[in-house]
FIGU-309131 format. One line per field, with one value per residue: residue number from 1; residue in three letters; chain; x, y, z of N, C-alpha, C in turn. Coordinates in steps of 0.2 Angstrom, whole numbers. Example, Ala and Ser with C-alpha at 12.3 -4.5 7.8 and 13.67 -1.06 7.14 Angstrom:
# residues 2
num c(1 / 2)
residuo c(ALA / SER)
cadena c(A / A)
nx c(66 / 64)
ny c(-28 / -11)
nz c(39 / 35)
cax c(62 / 68)
cay c(-22 / -5)
caz c(39 / 36)
cx c(66 / 64)
cy c(-16 / 0)
cz c(39 / 39)
END
This chain:
# residues 295
num c(1 / 2 / 3 / 4 / 5 / 6 / 7 / 8 / 9 / 10 / 11 / 12 / 13 / 14 / 15 / 16 / 17 / 18 / 19 / 20 / 21 / 22 / 23 / 24 / 25 / 26 / 27 / 28 / 29 / 30 / 31 / 32 / 33 / 34 / 35 / 36 / 37 / 38 / 39 / 40 / 41 / 42 / 43 / 44 / 45 / 46 / 47 / 48 / 49 / 50 / 51 / 52 / 53 / 54 / 55 / 56 / 57 / 58 / 59 / 60 / 61 / 62 / 63 / 64 / 65 / 66 / 67 / 68 / 69 / 70 / 71 / 72 / 73 / 74 / 75 / 76 / 77 / 78 / 79 / 80 / 81 / 82 / 83 / 84 / 85 / 86 / 87 / 88 / 89 / 90 / 91 / 92 / 93 / 94 / 95 / 96 / 97 / 98 / 99 / 100 / 101 / 102 / 103 / 104 / 105 / 106 / 107 / 108 / 109 / 110 / 111 / 112 / 113 / 114 / 115 / 116 / 117 / 118 / 119 / 120 / 121 / 122 / 123 / 124 / 125 / 126 / 127 / 128 / 129 / 130 / 131 / 132 / 133 / 134 / 135 / 136 / 137 / 138 / 139 / 140 / 141 / 142 / 143 / 144 / 145 / 146 / 147 / 148 / 149 / 150 / 151 / 152 / 153 / 154 / 155 / 156 / 157 / 158 / 159 / 160 / 161 / 162 / 163 / 164 / 165 / 166 / 167 / 168 / 169 / 170 / 171 / 172 / 173 / 174 / 175 / 176 / 177 / 178 / 179 / 180 / 181 / 182 / 183 / 184 / 185 / 186 / 187 / 188 / 189 / 190 / 191 / 192 / 193 / 194 / 195 / 196 / 197 / 198 / 199 / 200 / 201 / 202 / 203 / 204 / 205 / 206 / 207 / 208 / 209 / 210 / 211 / 212 / 213 / 214 / 215 / 216 / 217 / 218 / 219 / 220 / 221 / 222 / 223 / 224 / 225 / 226 / 227 / 228 / 229 / 230 / 231 / 232 / 233 / 234 / 235 / 236 / 237 / 238 / 239 / 240 / 241 / 242 / 243 / 244 / 245 / 246 / 247 / 248 / 249 / 250 / 251 / 252 / 253 / 254 / 255 / 256 / 257 / 258 / 259 / 260 / 261 / 262 / 263 / 264 / 265 / 266 / 267 / 268 / 269 / 270 / 271 / 272 / 273 / 274 / 275 / 276 / 277 / 278 / 279 / 280 / 281 / 282 / 283 / 284 / 285 / 286 / 287 / 288 / 289 / 290 / 291 / 292 / 293 / 294 / 295)
residuo c(UNK / UNK / UNK / UNK / UNK / UNK / UNK / UNK / UNK / UNK / UNK / UNK / UNK / UNK / UNK / UNK / UNK / UNK / UNK / UNK / UNK / UNK / UNK / UNK / UNK / UNK / UNK / UNK / UNK / UNK / UNK / UNK / UNK / UNK / UNK / UNK / UNK / UNK / UNK / UNK / UNK / UNK / UNK / UNK / UNK / UNK / UNK / UNK / UNK / UNK / UNK / UNK / UNK / UNK / UNK / UNK / UNK / UNK / UNK / UNK / UNK / UNK / UNK / UNK / UNK / UNK / UNK / UNK / UNK / UNK / UNK / UNK / UNK / UNK / UNK / UNK / UNK / UNK / UNK / UNK / UNK / UNK / UNK / UNK / UNK / UNK / UNK / UNK / UNK / UNK / UNK / UNK / UNK / UNK / UNK / UNK / UNK / UNK / UNK / UNK / UNK / UNK / UNK / UNK / UNK / UNK / UNK / UNK / UNK / UNK / UNK / UNK / UNK / UNK / UNK / UNK / UNK / UNK / UNK / UNK / UNK / UNK / UNK / UNK / UNK / UNK / UNK / UNK / UNK / UNK / UNK / UNK / UNK / UNK / UNK / UNK / UNK / UNK / UNK / UNK / UNK / UNK / UNK / UNK / UNK / UNK / UNK / UNK / UNK / UNK / UNK / UNK / UNK / UNK / UNK / UNK / UNK / UNK / UNK / UNK / UNK / UNK / UNK / UNK / UNK / UNK / UNK / UNK / UNK / UNK / UNK / UNK / UNK / UNK / UNK / UNK / UNK / UNK / UNK / UNK / UNK / UNK / UNK / UNK / UNK / UNK / UNK / UNK / UNK / UNK / UNK / UNK / UNK / UNK / UNK / UNK / UNK / UNK / UNK / UNK / UNK / UNK / UNK / UNK / UNK / UNK / UNK / UNK / UNK / UNK / UNK / UNK / UNK / UNK / UNK / UNK / UNK / UNK / UNK / UNK / UNK / UNK / UNK / UNK / UNK / UNK / UNK / UNK / UNK / UNK / UNK / UNK / UNK / UNK / UNK / UNK / UNK / UNK / UNK / UNK / UNK / UNK / UNK / UNK / UNK / UNK / UNK / UNK / UNK / UNK / UNK / UNK / UNK / UNK / UNK / UNK / UNK / UNK / UNK / UNK / UNK / UNK / UNK / UNK / UNK / UNK / UNK / UNK / UNK / UNK / UNK / UNK / UNK / UNK / UNK / UNK / UNK / UNK / UNK / UNK / UNK / UNK / UNK / UNK / UNK / UNK / UNK / UNK / UNK / UNK / UNK / UNK / UNK / UNK / UNK)
cadena c(A / A / A / A / A / A / A / A / A / A / A / A / A / A / A / A / A / A / A / A / A / A / A / A / A / A / A / A / A / A / A / A / A / A / A / A / A / A / A / A / A / A / A / A / A / A / A / A / A / A / A / A / A / A / A / A / A / A / A / A / A / A / A / A / A / A / A / A / A / A / A / A / A / A / A / A / A / A / A / A / A / A / A / A / A / A / A / A / A / A / A / A / A / A / A / A / A / A / A / A / A / A / A / A / A / A / A / A / A / A / A / A / A / A / A / A / A / A / A / A / A / A / A / A / A / A / A / A / A / A / A / A / A / A / A / A / A / A / A / A / A / A / A / A / A / A / A / A / A / A / A / A / A / A / A / A / A / A / A / A / A / A / A / A / A / A / A / A / A / A / A / A / A / A / A / A / A / A / A / A / A / A / A / A / A / A / A / A / A / A / A / A / A / A / A / A / A / A / A / A / A / A / A / A / A / A / A / A / A / A / A / A / A / A / A / A / A / A / A / A / A / A / A / A / A / A / A / A / A / A / A / A / A / A / A / A / A / A / A / A / A / A / A / A / A / A / A / A / A / A / A / A / A / A / A / A / A / A / A / A / A / A / A / A / A / A / A / A / A / A / A / A / A / A / A / A / A / A / A / A / A / A / A / A / A / A / A / A / A / A / A / A / A / A / A)
nx c(637 / 625 / 625 / 618 / 606 / 600 / 587 / 578 / 576 / 563 / 555 / 560 / 554 / 540 / 541 / 544 / 533 / 523 / 529 / 527 / 513 / 510 / 516 / 516 / 522 / 534 / 530 / 536 / 549 / 555 / 561 / 561 / 568 / 573 / 578 / 583 / 598 / 599 / 605 / 612 / 618 / 620 / 605 / 599 / 601 / 593 / 580 / 580 / 577 / 565 / 557 / 558 / 553 / 543 / 548 / 559 / 574 / 591 / 601 / 612 / 626 / 639 / 650 / 647 / 642 / 651 / 654 / 641 / 638 / 648 / 646 / 632 / 624 / 612 / 608 / 598 / 599 / 603 / 596 / 600 / 601 / 603 / 603 / 611 / 618 / 632 / 648 / 650 / 641 / 644 / 655 / 650 / 640 / 647 / 655 / 645 / 640 / 651 / 651 / 641 / 628 / 613 / 609 / 598 / 595 / 590 / 587 / 590 / 596 / 598 / 610 / 618 / 632 / 633 / 624 / 630 / 633 / 622 / 608 / 595 / 588 / 579 / 573 / 569 / 558 / 564 / 568 / 578 / 589 / 597 / 613 / 615 / 602 / 592 / 578 / 566 / 571 / 572 / 559 / 551 / 553 / 548 / 535 / 530 / 530 / 521 / 510 / 504 / 494 / 501 / 496 / 487 / 496 / 503 / 493 / 491 / 504 / 504 / 495 / 500 / 505 / 519 / 531 / 537 / 549 / 559 / 573 / 578 / 582 / 596 / 596 / 587 / 574 / 567 / 552 / 546 / 532 / 532 / 530 / 537 / 550 / 561 / 563 / 570 / 584 / 585 / 581 / 591 / 602 / 599 / 600 / 614 / 619 / 614 / 617 / 629 / 639 / 633 / 620 / 611 / 603 / 592 / 584 / 571 / 560 / 544 / 544 / 558 / 563 / 560 / 570 / 581 / 585 / 583 / 589 / 598 / 594 / 590 / 588 / 588 / 584 / 572 / 557 / 550 / 536 / 528 / 512 / 508 / 504 / 515 / 518 / 528 / 542 / 555 / 552 / 536 / 535 / 544 / 540 / 533 / 519 / 518 / 506 / 500 / 491 / 481 / 482 / 494 / 508 / 524 / 528 / 522 / 527 / 541 / 540 / 534 / 544 / 556 / 551 / 549 / 562 / 567 / 562 / 568 / 581 / 578 / 576 / 588 / 605 / 613 / 620 / 623 / 622 / 632 / 643 / 642 / 647 / 661 / 662 / 657 / 667 / 678 / 672 / 671 / 685 / 687 / 679 / 682 / 675 / 664 / 655 / 641 / 634 / 620 / 610)
ny c(363 / 376 / 388 / 399 / 397 / 391 / 389 / 401 / 403 / 405 / 399 / 386 / 383 / 382 / 372 / 361 / 361 / 356 / 344 / 337 / 338 / 327 / 316 / 305 / 308 / 300 / 292 / 299 / 291 / 291 / 282 / 275 / 282 / 288 / 300 / 308 / 312 / 324 / 328 / 339 / 348 / 365 / 371 / 359 / 356 / 366 / 361 / 350 / 355 / 360 / 348 / 341 / 350 / 348 / 338 / 330 / 333 / 332 / 344 / 346 / 351 / 348 / 353 / 352 / 339 / 329 / 334 / 335 / 321 / 317 / 324 / 323 / 310 / 303 / 301 / 292 / 288 / 292 / 304 / 307 / 320 / 323 / 328 / 324 / 314 / 313 / 322 / 328 / 319 / 304 / 304 / 308 / 299 / 287 / 290 / 291 / 278 / 271 / 274 / 266 / 269 / 269 / 274 / 284 / 288 / 301 / 305 / 310 / 304 / 289 / 282 / 286 / 289 / 289 / 279 / 267 / 266 / 267 / 262 / 262 / 268 / 281 / 286 / 300 / 308 / 320 / 334 / 338 / 351 / 367 / 367 / 369 / 375 / 366 / 364 / 356 / 345 / 349 / 355 / 345 / 336 / 344 / 346 / 332 / 331 / 342 / 339 / 348 / 354 / 353 / 358 / 368 / 378 / 381 / 387 / 398 / 405 / 407 / 417 / 428 / 445 / 451 / 464 / 474 / 481 / 476 / 475 / 487 / 488 / 485 / 479 / 469 / 467 / 456 / 451 / 440 / 430 / 427 / 413 / 407 / 407 / 398 / 397 / 408 / 407 / 399 / 407 / 417 / 409 / 407 / 420 / 422 / 411 / 415 / 428 / 432 / 445 / 455 / 458 / 461 / 452 / 453 / 445 / 444 / 440 / 448 / 453 / 453 / 462 / 474 / 477 / 487 / 485 / 492 / 505 / 512 / 520 / 516 / 521 / 511 / 499 / 487 / 483 / 468 / 461 / 447 / 441 / 451 / 468 / 480 / 494 / 500 / 499 / 505 / 517 / 522 / 520 / 510 / 498 / 482 / 471 / 454 / 442 / 430 / 416 / 414 / 401 / 396 / 385 / 378 / 373 / 381 / 393 / 392 / 389 / 401 / 411 / 407 / 408 / 422 / 427 / 421 / 429 / 441 / 437 / 435 / 448 / 455 / 456 / 441 / 435 / 422 / 412 / 416 / 412 / 399 / 388 / 388 / 388 / 375 / 367 / 371 / 367 / 353 / 349 / 353 / 344 / 332 / 324 / 323 / 337 / 343 / 356 / 354 / 346)
nz c(455 / 452 / 463 / 464 / 461 / 472 / 484 / 494 / 512 / 515 / 505 / 507 / 519 / 515 / 506 / 515 / 523 / 514 / 512 / 524 / 525 / 517 / 521 / 534 / 551 / 561 / 577 / 592 / 601 / 616 / 625 / 642 / 651 / 667 / 669 / 656 / 646 / 635 / 620 / 608 / 593 / 589 / 582 / 584 / 598 / 603 / 598 / 605 / 618 / 616 / 613 / 625 / 635 / 644 / 653 / 665 / 661 / 656 / 648 / 635 / 624 / 611 / 618 / 631 / 635 / 641 / 654 / 659 / 660 / 669 / 681 / 684 / 691 / 690 / 677 / 665 / 652 / 635 / 623 / 607 / 596 / 579 / 563 / 553 / 558 / 559 / 560 / 575 / 581 / 581 / 589 / 601 / 604 / 605 / 616 / 626 / 626 / 630 / 644 / 648 / 646 / 637 / 620 / 611 / 595 / 586 / 569 / 552 / 542 / 534 / 533 / 544 / 554 / 567 / 571 / 573 / 587 / 593 / 603 / 599 / 583 / 576 / 561 / 553 / 540 / 528 / 517 / 503 / 505 / 506 / 514 / 532 / 533 / 538 / 540 / 537 / 544 / 559 / 561 / 557 / 568 / 579 / 575 / 576 / 590 / 594 / 586 / 577 / 563 / 548 / 536 / 540 / 545 / 534 / 526 / 534 / 532 / 519 / 518 / 523 / 522 / 517 / 521 / 508 / 509 / 516 / 513 / 515 / 527 / 539 / 551 / 563 / 574 / 583 / 592 / 602 / 609 / 627 / 630 / 620 / 622 / 620 / 606 / 602 / 601 / 590 / 580 / 580 / 577 / 563 / 558 / 560 / 551 / 539 / 536 / 543 / 548 / 540 / 541 / 555 / 568 / 582 / 595 / 606 / 620 / 624 / 637 / 640 / 631 / 637 / 645 / 643 / 630 / 619 / 619 / 611 / 597 / 579 / 562 / 553 / 558 / 560 / 569 / 573 / 578 / 585 / 585 / 594 / 597 / 594 / 603 / 609 / 606 / 595 / 581 / 575 / 561 / 559 / 563 / 562 / 564 / 565 / 561 / 573 / 579 / 594 / 599 / 594 / 592 / 595 / 582 / 572 / 576 / 574 / 560 / 555 / 560 / 553 / 540 / 538 / 541 / 530 / 520 / 522 / 519 / 505 / 501 / 502 / 497 / 490 / 501 / 508 / 498 / 490 / 497 / 503 / 496 / 497 / 511 / 514 / 508 / 517 / 529 / 527 / 528 / 541 / 549 / 544 / 535 / 521 / 517 / 509 / 498 / 496 / 507)
cax c(630 / 624 / 623 / 614 / 599 / 598 / 581 / 579 / 574 / 555 / 553 / 562 / 549 / 534 / 542 / 544 / 526 / 520 / 531 / 524 / 506 / 509 / 520 / 515 / 528 / 535 / 529 / 543 / 550 / 561 / 562 / 558 / 574 / 570 / 581 / 587 / 603 / 597 / 611 / 612 / 623 / 617 / 598 / 597 / 601 / 586 / 575 / 579 / 574 / 557 / 554 / 558 / 551 / 539 / 551 / 564 / 579 / 597 / 602 / 619 / 629 / 645 / 655 / 646 / 639 / 655 / 653 / 635 / 639 / 652 / 643 / 625 / 624 / 606 / 606 / 596 / 600 / 604 / 593 / 605 / 597 / 607 / 600 / 615 / 621 / 639 / 651 / 651 / 637 / 647 / 660 / 646 / 637 / 652 / 657 / 640 / 640 / 657 / 649 / 636 / 622 / 610 / 608 / 592 / 597 / 585 / 591 / 586 / 600 / 598 / 617 / 621 / 638 / 631 / 620 / 635 / 634 / 615 / 604 / 589 / 589 / 573 / 575 / 563 / 558 / 567 / 569 / 585 / 589 / 604 / 617 / 613 / 595 / 589 / 571 / 562 / 573 / 570 / 552 / 547 / 553 / 544 / 528 / 529 / 529 / 516 / 505 / 501 / 492 / 506 / 492 / 485 / 502 / 505 / 488 / 493 / 510 / 502 / 490 / 503 / 507 / 526 / 533 / 542 / 554 / 564 / 579 / 581 / 585 / 601 / 595 / 580 / 573 / 561 / 549 / 541 / 528 / 536 / 530 / 541 / 557 / 566 / 563 / 574 / 591 / 585 / 581 / 597 / 606 / 598 / 603 / 621 / 621 / 612 / 620 / 635 / 639 / 630 / 613 / 611 / 596 / 591 / 578 / 569 / 553 / 541 / 547 / 565 / 564 / 559 / 576 / 586 / 587 / 582 / 592 / 601 / 589 / 593 / 582 / 589 / 582 / 565 / 555 / 545 / 533 / 524 / 506 / 508 / 504 / 520 / 518 / 534 / 549 / 556 / 547 / 530 / 537 / 549 / 537 / 528 / 516 / 516 / 500 / 501 / 485 / 482 / 483 / 500 / 513 / 531 / 529 / 520 / 532 / 547 / 539 / 533 / 550 / 560 / 548 / 550 / 569 / 569 / 560 / 573 / 586 / 576 / 576 / 595 / 610 / 613 / 627 / 623 / 623 / 639 / 649 / 641 / 651 / 667 / 661 / 656 / 674 / 682 / 669 / 673 / 691 / 686 / 675 / 685 / 669 / 662 / 649 / 639 / 630 / 613 / 611)
cay c(365 / 383 / 390 / 405 / 394 / 389 / 392 / 405 / 400 / 405 / 394 / 380 / 382 / 380 / 365 / 357 / 360 / 352 / 337 / 335 / 337 / 321 / 311 / 304 / 308 / 294 / 294 / 300 / 286 / 293 / 277 / 276 / 284 / 292 / 307 / 307 / 317 / 326 / 331 / 341 / 354 / 371 / 371 / 352 / 357 / 370 / 357 / 345 / 358 / 360 / 342 / 339 / 355 / 345 / 332 / 331 / 331 / 336 / 346 / 347 / 351 / 345 / 355 / 351 / 333 / 326 / 337 / 333 / 314 / 316 / 327 / 321 / 303 / 299 / 301 / 286 / 286 / 298 / 305 / 311 / 323 / 325 / 328 / 320 / 308 / 313 / 327 / 327 / 314 / 298 / 305 / 309 / 292 / 282 / 292 / 289 / 271 / 269 / 275 / 261 / 272 / 268 / 280 / 284 / 293 / 304 / 307 / 310 / 300 / 282 / 280 / 290 / 286 / 288 / 273 / 261 / 267 / 269 / 257 / 263 / 274 / 283 / 290 / 304 / 311 / 326 / 336 / 340 / 358 / 369 / 365 / 374 / 377 / 362 / 366 / 350 / 341 / 351 / 356 / 338 / 333 / 348 / 344 / 326 / 332 / 346 / 337 / 353 / 353 / 357 / 362 / 375 / 382 / 383 / 392 / 405 / 408 / 410 / 423 / 434 / 451 / 452 / 470 / 474 / 486 / 473 / 476 / 494 / 488 / 481 / 476 / 467 / 466 / 451 / 451 / 434 / 429 / 424 / 406 / 404 / 409 / 393 / 398 / 414 / 405 / 396 / 413 / 420 / 405 / 408 / 426 / 420 / 407 / 418 / 435 / 434 / 452 / 459 / 460 / 459 / 450 / 452 / 442 / 444 / 440 / 455 / 455 / 454 / 468 / 480 / 478 / 491 / 482 / 497 / 511 / 516 / 519 / 516 / 521 / 505 / 493 / 485 / 479 / 463 / 458 / 441 / 440 / 456 / 474 / 484 / 501 / 502 / 499 / 508 / 522 / 520 / 518 / 505 / 492 / 477 / 466 / 448 / 438 / 424 / 414 / 413 / 394 / 394 / 381 / 379 / 371 / 387 / 398 / 391 / 390 / 408 / 415 / 405 / 411 / 429 / 428 / 420 / 435 / 446 / 435 / 436 / 455 / 457 / 453 / 434 / 433 / 415 / 409 / 418 / 409 / 393 / 382 / 389 / 386 / 368 / 365 / 372 / 363 / 346 / 348 / 354 / 339 / 326 / 321 / 327 / 341 / 346 / 362 / 352 / 341)
caz c(455 / 452 / 470 / 464 / 460 / 478 / 486 / 500 / 518 / 515 / 501 / 510 / 524 / 512 / 504 / 521 / 526 / 509 / 513 / 530 / 523 / 513 / 524 / 541 / 555 / 566 / 584 / 595 / 606 / 620 / 630 / 648 / 655 / 672 / 668 / 650 / 644 / 628 / 617 / 601 / 592 / 586 / 583 / 587 / 605 / 605 / 597 / 611 / 624 / 615 / 614 / 632 / 639 / 649 / 656 / 669 / 657 / 656 / 641 / 633 / 617 / 610 / 622 / 638 / 637 / 645 / 660 / 662 / 661 / 674 / 687 / 686 / 692 / 689 / 670 / 663 / 645 / 631 / 617 / 603 / 590 / 574 / 557 / 548 / 562 / 558 / 563 / 582 / 584 / 582 / 595 / 607 / 605 / 607 / 623 / 630 / 626 / 634 / 650 / 650 / 645 / 630 / 616 / 606 / 590 / 581 / 564 / 546 / 538 / 535 / 534 / 550 / 557 / 574 / 571 / 576 / 594 / 596 / 605 / 594 / 579 / 573 / 555 / 551 / 534 / 527 / 510 / 501 / 506 / 507 / 520 / 537 / 533 / 544 / 541 / 537 / 550 / 566 / 560 / 558 / 575 / 583 / 573 / 579 / 597 / 595 / 582 / 574 / 557 / 543 / 531 / 543 / 545 / 527 / 524 / 537 / 529 / 512 / 518 / 526 / 518 / 519 / 519 / 502 / 510 / 521 / 510 / 517 / 534 / 540 / 558 / 564 / 582 / 583 / 598 / 602 / 616 / 632 / 630 / 615 / 623 / 617 / 599 / 601 / 599 / 583 / 575 / 581 / 573 / 556 / 556 / 559 / 545 / 532 / 535 / 546 / 551 / 535 / 543 / 562 / 571 / 589 / 597 / 614 / 622 / 625 / 644 / 640 / 627 / 641 / 649 / 640 / 624 / 613 / 621 / 605 / 591 / 572 / 557 / 549 / 562 / 559 / 575 / 571 / 584 / 583 / 589 / 599 / 594 / 597 / 603 / 614 / 604 / 588 / 579 / 572 / 554 / 560 / 566 / 559 / 568 / 561 / 564 / 576 / 582 / 601 / 600 / 591 / 596 / 593 / 575 / 569 / 578 / 570 / 553 / 554 / 560 / 547 / 534 / 538 / 540 / 523 / 515 / 523 / 515 / 498 / 499 / 503 / 493 / 492 / 505 / 509 / 491 / 488 / 502 / 506 / 493 / 500 / 518 / 514 / 507 / 523 / 534 / 526 / 531 / 548 / 552 / 541 / 531 / 515 / 518 / 503 / 498 / 497 / 512)
cx c(630 / 621 / 618 / 607 / 596 / 591 / 582 / 575 / 566 / 552 / 554 / 556 / 542 / 535 / 541 / 537 / 522 / 522 / 527 / 516 / 504 / 512 / 518 / 521 / 528 / 533 / 536 / 543 / 556 / 563 / 559 / 563 / 571 / 572 / 586 / 592 / 601 / 602 / 610 / 616 / 619 / 609 / 595 / 596 / 595 / 580 / 574 / 576 / 567 / 554 / 554 / 556 / 547 / 541 / 557 / 570 / 585 / 599 / 610 / 621 / 635 / 651 / 654 / 643 / 644 / 655 / 647 / 635 / 643 / 649 / 636 / 624 / 618 / 603 / 604 / 598 / 601 / 599 / 597 / 601 / 603 / 605 / 604 / 618 / 628 / 642 / 652 / 647 / 640 / 652 / 656 / 643 / 641 / 654 / 652 / 639 / 645 / 655 / 643 / 629 / 619 / 609 / 602 / 594 / 591 / 588 / 587 / 590 / 601 / 605 / 621 / 627 / 637 / 627 / 624 / 635 / 627 / 611 / 598 / 590 / 582 / 575 / 568 / 564 / 561 / 567 / 576 / 584 / 596 / 607 / 616 / 606 / 591 / 582 / 566 / 564 / 570 / 562 / 548 / 547 / 548 / 536 / 526 / 527 / 522 / 509 / 500 / 499 / 497 / 502 / 489 / 490 / 504 / 500 / 490 / 498 / 508 / 498 / 493 / 506 / 514 / 528 / 538 / 548 / 559 / 571 / 582 / 584 / 591 / 601 / 588 / 580 / 567 / 559 / 544 / 538 / 533 / 536 / 534 / 548 / 562 / 567 / 568 / 581 / 590 / 584 / 587 / 602 / 605 / 600 / 611 / 623 / 619 / 615 / 626 / 635 / 636 / 624 / 612 / 603 / 597 / 584 / 576 / 562 / 550 / 544 / 554 / 567 / 563 / 565 / 582 / 589 / 586 / 584 / 594 / 597 / 593 / 587 / 583 / 587 / 574 / 563 / 549 / 542 / 528 / 518 / 505 / 508 / 509 / 519 / 523 / 540 / 549 / 551 / 541 / 531 / 542 / 546 / 533 / 526 / 514 / 511 / 502 / 495 / 487 / 484 / 489 / 504 / 519 / 532 / 527 / 525 / 538 / 546 / 538 / 540 / 555 / 557 / 549 / 557 / 571 / 567 / 565 / 579 / 584 / 577 / 583 / 599 / 611 / 620 / 628 / 625 / 630 / 645 / 648 / 645 / 658 / 667 / 661 / 663 / 678 / 679 / 671 / 680 / 691 / 684 / 678 / 680 / 667 / 655 / 647 / 634 / 622 / 614 / 604)
cy c(373 / 386 / 396 / 403 / 391 / 392 / 396 / 401 / 400 / 400 / 387 / 378 / 379 / 373 / 360 / 356 / 356 / 345 / 334 / 334 / 330 / 315 / 311 / 304 / 302 / 297 / 295 / 295 / 288 / 288 / 278 / 278 / 289 / 299 / 307 / 313 / 318 / 330 / 333 / 347 / 359 / 370 / 364 / 353 / 361 / 365 / 352 / 348 / 359 / 353 / 339 / 345 / 353 / 339 / 335 / 329 / 335 / 338 / 348 / 347 / 347 / 347 / 354 / 344 / 329 / 328 / 335 / 325 / 313 / 318 / 325 / 313 / 299 / 299 / 294 / 283 / 293 / 298 / 310 / 314 / 325 / 323 / 323 / 314 / 308 / 319 / 325 / 321 / 307 / 298 / 305 / 302 / 287 / 283 / 290 / 282 / 268 / 269 / 271 / 264 / 271 / 275 / 279 / 289 / 295 / 307 / 307 / 307 / 293 / 279 / 284 / 286 / 285 / 281 / 267 / 261 / 268 / 262 / 256 / 269 / 275 / 288 / 294 / 307 / 318 / 328 / 338 / 348 / 360 / 368 / 371 / 375 / 373 / 364 / 360 / 346 / 343 / 352 / 350 / 335 / 337 / 346 / 337 / 326 / 336 / 344 / 342 / 351 / 357 / 361 / 368 / 380 / 385 / 388 / 398 / 409 / 411 / 416 / 429 / 439 / 453 / 459 / 470 / 478 / 483 / 474 / 483 / 494 / 483 / 478 / 475 / 465 / 462 / 450 / 445 / 434 / 426 / 416 / 403 / 406 / 405 / 394 / 404 / 412 / 402 / 402 / 416 / 416 / 406 / 415 / 425 / 417 / 411 / 424 / 436 / 441 / 457 / 462 / 457 / 457 / 450 / 449 / 441 / 443 / 447 / 457 / 457 / 460 / 474 / 482 / 481 / 488 / 487 / 504 / 515 / 515 / 519 / 516 / 515 / 499 / 493 / 481 / 475 / 460 / 452 / 440 / 446 / 463 / 479 / 491 / 504 / 503 / 501 / 513 / 519 / 517 / 512 / 499 / 488 / 472 / 460 / 444 / 431 / 422 / 413 / 406 / 391 / 389 / 382 / 377 / 378 / 392 / 398 / 392 / 398 / 412 / 414 / 408 / 418 / 431 / 426 / 425 / 440 / 444 / 436 / 444 / 459 / 454 / 445 / 432 / 426 / 411 / 410 / 415 / 402 / 387 / 383 / 386 / 378 / 365 / 365 / 367 / 355 / 344 / 348 / 347 / 332 / 321 / 326 / 331 / 345 / 352 / 360 / 346 / 337)
cz c(455 / 459 / 470 / 463 / 467 / 481 / 493 / 506 / 518 / 511 / 503 / 516 / 521 / 509 / 509 / 523 / 521 / 510 / 519 / 530 / 520 / 516 / 532 / 545 / 560 / 573 / 587 / 601 / 610 / 626 / 636 / 653 / 660 / 671 / 662 / 649 / 636 / 625 / 609 / 600 / 588 / 587 / 585 / 595 / 607 / 604 / 603 / 617 / 623 / 616 / 621 / 637 / 645 / 653 / 660 / 665 / 658 / 649 / 640 / 626 / 617 / 615 / 630 / 640 / 642 / 653 / 663 / 664 / 668 / 681 / 689 / 685 / 690 / 682 / 668 / 657 / 641 / 624 / 613 / 597 / 585 / 567 / 552 / 552 / 561 / 562 / 571 / 585 / 585 / 588 / 601 / 609 / 608 / 614 / 628 / 631 / 631 / 642 / 653 / 649 / 638 / 627 / 611 / 601 / 586 / 575 / 557 / 540 / 539 / 536 / 539 / 553 / 564 / 576 / 575 / 583 / 597 / 598 / 601 / 590 / 576 / 567 / 553 / 544 / 533 / 519 / 509 / 502 / 507 / 514 / 525 / 538 / 539 / 545 / 542 / 543 / 557 / 566 / 561 / 565 / 580 / 581 / 576 / 586 / 598 / 592 / 579 / 567 / 552 / 538 / 533 / 543 / 538 / 524 / 527 / 534 / 522 / 512 / 521 / 521 / 520 / 517 / 513 / 503 / 515 / 519 / 512 / 524 / 535 / 547 / 559 / 571 / 582 / 591 / 598 / 609 / 621 / 632 / 625 / 616 / 620 / 610 / 597 / 598 / 592 / 578 / 575 / 576 / 565 / 554 / 555 / 553 / 539 / 531 / 538 / 550 / 546 / 538 / 550 / 564 / 578 / 590 / 604 / 614 / 624 / 632 / 644 / 636 / 631 / 645 / 645 / 634 / 618 / 615 / 615 / 599 / 584 / 567 / 553 / 552 / 562 / 565 / 572 / 577 / 582 / 588 / 594 / 595 / 598 / 597 / 608 / 611 / 596 / 587 / 575 / 565 / 554 / 564 / 561 / 564 / 564 / 565 / 567 / 580 / 590 / 603 / 597 / 595 / 593 / 585 / 571 / 570 / 574 / 563 / 551 / 554 / 555 / 541 / 533 / 537 / 533 / 518 / 516 / 519 / 507 / 496 / 500 / 498 / 495 / 495 / 506 / 503 / 489 / 491 / 504 / 503 / 496 / 507 / 518 / 513 / 514 / 529 / 533 / 529 / 538 / 552 / 549 / 538 / 526 / 517 / 511 / 503 / 499 / 502 / 512)
END
């Protein structure tokens, strides 16, 4: 395929919201485990934290789940979040099953390898999108939790006036409201995946940003604040305040952040598109399964 024709992350967000405007999301079934172990890799790990923010749950990723199973004795069952249901997911599910715990798999792949070890599998809708984007996957799960209106989110994004000079900055400082602390890691992961070391992204809550995060100034760093008028950080010419309604929840926060990061991608050289095909070839060898550019 011509990877140069891959869509940018901002268009991926819009497509996902169109998808969820026409497809009813499954209700989330987390079983009746008294203290579930919630496991995911990368942004699936963060999504799990968002889904269970109001629960007494234990959170782990592919590096820590065994330690959690060993040291925390009252774990009732496992919620495994994996868009593909492959890579580490089958290994994790099998290990949890061996320890006598049930596994509920949340996935977007009807042929997920981890299904073999799951007590129950919930398959959610997704769109085909470039590998690593995972926009429709995790956004769909979050919307199923928050029950936000995807059409309302779509309308808000379409009305935002994105700065046209994002390409002149090689560093971005994102400031999110304190109640969205969990989203910070998702945004950081997107900067890693799309830009590597070419464009840096830093993400803090308003309160975290006050603790010596902007000691060293740079004319090439843009400060983007969400739903808060920034008068503290960066110079006046290096600030942009992105709109965020007071009643916003995690679905809108994720969509808005990804949408803006996608515009940063669009206004910079196509670093991701130039390298994703090579990366998928290397990752296929690393995980021992075929990983394609379009997932």
